[in-house]
C-alpha positions in Angstrom: 330.2 20.4 44.8 327.4 18.7 42.8 325.6 21.9 42.0 328.8 23.4 40.5 329.9 20.1 38.8 326.5 19.2 37.4 324.7 22.5 36.9 327.0 25.6 36.9 330.1 24.4 35.1 328.2 22.5 32.3 326.0 25.5 31.5 328.7 28.1 31.6 331.2 26.1 29.4 328.4 25.0 27.0 327.3 28.7 26.7 330.9 29.6 25.8 331.5 26.7 23.3 328.0 26.2 21.9 326.5 29.1 19.8 322.8 29.7 20.5 322.8 27.1 23.3 319.3 27.8 24.5 318.0 27.5 20.9 319.8 24.3 20.4 318.3 22.7 23.5 314.8 23.9 22.7 314.9 22.8 19.2 316.3 19.4 19.9 313.9 16.3 19.4 312.0 15.5 22.5 313.0 11.8 22.4 316.6 12.7 22.3 316.3 15.1 25.2 314.2 12.6 27.2 316.6 9.6 26.7 319.6 11.7 27.5 318.0 13.0 30.7 316.9 9.4 31.5 320.3 8.0 31.2 321.8 10.9 33.3 319.2 10.4 36.0 320.1 6.8 36.3 323.8 7.6 36.1 323.1 9.3 39.4 322.7 5.9 41.0 326.3 5.2 40.0 327.4 8.4 41.7 325.6 7.5 45.0 326.8 3.9 45.1 330.4 5.0 44.4 330.4 6.6 47.8 328.8 3.6 49.4 331.5 1.4 47.9 334.2 3.5 49.4 332.4 3.3 52.8 332.3 -0.5 52.7 335.6 -1.3 51.1 337.9 1.6 52.0 339.6 4.0 49.7 342.2 1.9 48.2 340.2 -1.1 47.2 336.9 0.7 46.8 338.3 3.3 44.3 340.0 0.8 42.1 337.2 -1.7 42.2 334.3 0.6 41.4 336.1 2.3 38.6 337.5 -1.0 37.3 333.9 -2.5 37.3 332.8 0.6 35.4 335.6 0.3 32.8 334.8 -3.4 32.2 331.1 -3.0 32.0 331.4 0.2 29.9 333.6 -1.6 27.4 331.4 -4.6 27.0 327.8 -3.3 27.4 327.6 -0.7 24.6 328.9 -2.9 21.7 326.9 -5.8 23.1 323.7 -3.7 23.2 324.2 -2.4 19.7 325.2 -5.8 18.4 328.7 -4.9 17.2 330.7 -6.7 19.8 332.1 -9.5 17.7 332.7 -7.3 14.6 335.1 -5.1 16.6 337.7 -7.8 16.9 338.1 -8.6 13.3 341.3 -8.0 11.3 344.6 -6.6 12.6 343.1 -3.6 14.4 340.5 -5.8 16.2 343.2 -8.2 17.4 345.3 -5.3 18.7 342.2 -3.8 20.4 341.5 -7.1 22.1 345.1 -7.3 23.3 344.9 -3.7 24.6 341.6 -4.5 26.5 343.2 -7.6 28.1 346.3 -5.6 29.2 343.9 -2.9 30.5 341.8 -5.2 32.5 345.0 -7.0 33.9 346.3 -3.6 35.0 343.0 -2.7 36.7 343.2 -6.1 38.3 346.6 -5.4 39.7 345.5 -2.0 41.1 342.4 -3.7 42.8 344.7 -6.3 44.2 347.1 -3.7 45.5 344.3 -1.7 47.1 343.1 -4.8 48.9 346.6 -5.4 50.2 346.9 -1.8 51.3 343.7 -1.8 53.2 344.6 -5.1 54.9 348.0 -3.9 55.8 347.1 -0.5 57.1 344.3 -1.8 59.2 346.6 -4.6 60.6 349.4 -2.1 61.5 347.1 0.1 63.6 348.2 3.2 61.7 344.6 4.0 60.8 341.3 3.4 62.5 339.8 0.2 61.4 336.7 0.8 59.3 333.7 -0.4 61.3 331.6 -0.5 58.2 334.0 -2.6 56.2 332.1 -5.3 54.4 333.7 -7.0 51.4 330.7 -8.8 50.1 328.4 -5.8 50.4 331.1 -3.6 48.9 331.6 -5.8 45.9 327.8 -5.9 45.1 327.6 -2.1 45.5 330.7 -1.7 43.2 328.9 -3.9 40.5 325.8 -1.6 40.8 327.9 1.4 40.5 329.8 0.0 37.5 326.7 -0.7 35.7 324.9 2.6 36.2 328.1 4.7 35.7 328.2 3.4 32.1 324.9 5.2 31.4 327.0 8.3 30.5 328.1 6.7 27.3 324.5 5.7 26.5 323.4 9.3 27.3 326.0 10.8 24.9 324.9 8.3 22.2 321.2 9.2 22.8 322.0 12.9 22.6 323.5 12.6 19.2 320.7 14.7 17.7 321.4 17.4 20.2 325.2 17.5 19.3 324.3 17.4 15.5 322.1 20.5 16.0 324.9 22.1 17.9 327.2 21.7 15.0 324.6 23.1 12.6 324.5 26.2 14.9 328.2 26.7 14.6 329.7 24.6 17.3 332.9 22.7 16.6 332.8 18.9 16.2 335.2 18.7 19.2 333.0 20.6 21.5 329.6 19.5 20.4 329.0 17.1 23.3 329.0 19.9 25.8 325.4 20.5 24.7 324.6 16.9 25.5 326.3 17.1 28.9 324.0 20.0 29.9 321.0 17.7 29.6 322.7 14.5 30.9 324.0 16.0 34.1 320.7 17.8 35.0 319.4 14.2 35.3 322.3 13.2 37.4 321.8 16.2 39.7 318.1 15.6 40.1 318.7 12.1 41.3 321.4 13.1 43.8 319.1 16.0 45.0 316.3 13.6 45.7 318.6 11.3 47.5 320.0 14.1 49.6 316.6 15.4 50.6 315.5 11.8 51.5 318.4 11.3 53.7 318.6 14.6 55.4 314.9 15.8 55.5 313.7 17.6 57.5 316.2 18.7 60.1 319.7 18.9 58.7 319.3 20.4 55.3 319.2 24.1 56.0 321.8 24.0 59.0 324.3 22.2 56.8 324.0 24.7 54.1 324.2 27.9 56.3 326.0 26.9 59.4 329.1 28.9 60.0 330.1 28.0 63.6 333.7 27.3 62.7 334.0 30.3 60.4 334.7 28.2 57.3 331.5 28.5 55.3 332.9 30.8 52.6 336.0 28.6 52.3 333.9 25.5 52.1 331.8 27.0 49.3 334.9 28.1 47.4 336.6 24.8 47.5 333.4 23.0 46.7 333.1 25.2 43.6 336.7 24.6 42.5 336.4 20.8 42.9 333.0 20.8 41.2 334.5 22.6 38.2 337.5 20.4 38.0 335.3 17.3 38.2 333.2 18.6 35.3 336.3 19.2 33.2 337.2 15.5 33.1 333.7 14.8 31.7 334.1 17.6 29.1 337.4 16.1 27.9 335.9 12.7 27.9 333.1 14.1 25.7 335.6 15.7 23.5 337.5 12.2 23.3 334.4 10.5 22.0 334.2 12.7 18.9 337.6 11.4 17.7 337.2 7.7 18.3 335.1 6.7 15.4 333.4 3.3 15.8 335.5 2.8 18.9 333.9 5.8 20.7 332.8 3.4 23.5 336.4 3.0 24.4 336.6 6.6 25.5 334.9 5.5 28.7 337.4 2.5 29.1 340.4 4.8 28.7 338.8 7.5 30.9 338.1 5.2 33.8 341.4 3.4 33.5 343.6 6.5 33.5 341.6 7.7 36.6 342.6 4.5 38.4 346.3 4.7 37.1 346.8 8.4 37.9 344.9 8.3 41.1 347.2 5.5 42.4 350.2 7.4 40.9 349.4 10.5 42.8 349.0 8.3 45.9 352.6 7.1 45.4 353.9 10.6 44.9 352.2 11.9 48.1 353.3 8.9 50.1 349.8 7.4 50.6 351.4 3.9 50.2 353.9 4.5 52.9 353.9 1.7 55.4 352.8 -0.8 52.8 354.9 -3.8 51.9 357.2 -3.9 48.9 354.8 -6.5 47.4 351.9 -4.0 47.6 353.9 -1.1 46.2 355.2 -3.2 43.2 351.8 -4.5 42.5 350.3 -1.0 42.2 353.2 0.1 40.1 352.7 -2.8 37.7 349.0 -2.0 37.4 349.8 1.7 36.6 352.3 0.6 34.0 350.0 -1.9 32.3 347.0 0.6 32.2 349.1 3.3 30.6 350.6 0.7 28.1 347.0 -0.5 27.2 345.9 3.1 26.2 348.8 3.1 23.8 347.9 -0.2 22.4 344.2 0.7 22.0 345.3 4.0 20.4 347.3 2.2 17.8 344.2 0.0 17.0 342.2 3.2 16.5 345.0 4.7 14.4 345.0 1.6 12.1 341.3 1.8 11.7 341.4 5.5 10.8 344.2 5.0 8.2 343.0 1.9 6.4 
């Protein structure tokens, strides 16, 4: 999946949407390329620790907590780093933005709480095998690490501004320009994950895992890995497109992106009865979280609208 998500899909879609892609990459400043690759490489830590958090916390709590941490850190860290945090909350748009962020984080908190309730209730009911690796303290620490490094995507896109500017000069639309940046960013992420995979599986299991067809499912596995990888990349492509329309609030693209993944991930869980067997309290808690997250995106959108139409 990673090969299709981080190498194949980015290059194919960038080649379609960015004229003279190879020329854009080769003529981009070395420092911009280096920093973009660097941030992508360390974003790979976030990808690895996301899986570890799910292992230690279970799907319900682990999914919401890791993405919630990522949304929170991704909201605060970029403006704090660039020294613009306090200036963002001035005037009517700033106050509305602050309200939106509070509502968003409250909604994420409800989803995290619901995930915690769900894990406890399902394990207590005996309907699922108890996770022998469940470790709340270790899981929270890993989720914090994941949340921190996952935000490097936003820094990578910022560092790749010279690449996206050159893409526009070569005829790319301003909406699609970040596709050129994602090519470089995700190569870094792929490299870290490849190194981790080799370290964990070397030397015995790498080749057998890739070519073994004992159950006659190898072609099907590769097909669905390709489909899931392409779909995974599309969410990043749309995230990159969103940053081009957010103005000085471009860092909020990450907040909205992570928040809506939590909201719709839990919503699909409700639709497909993944919360069956949970108490009414747990189901109402996740519904409240989903509602608040969706409401928060509307509030933050209003803030951005007011800024653009001053």
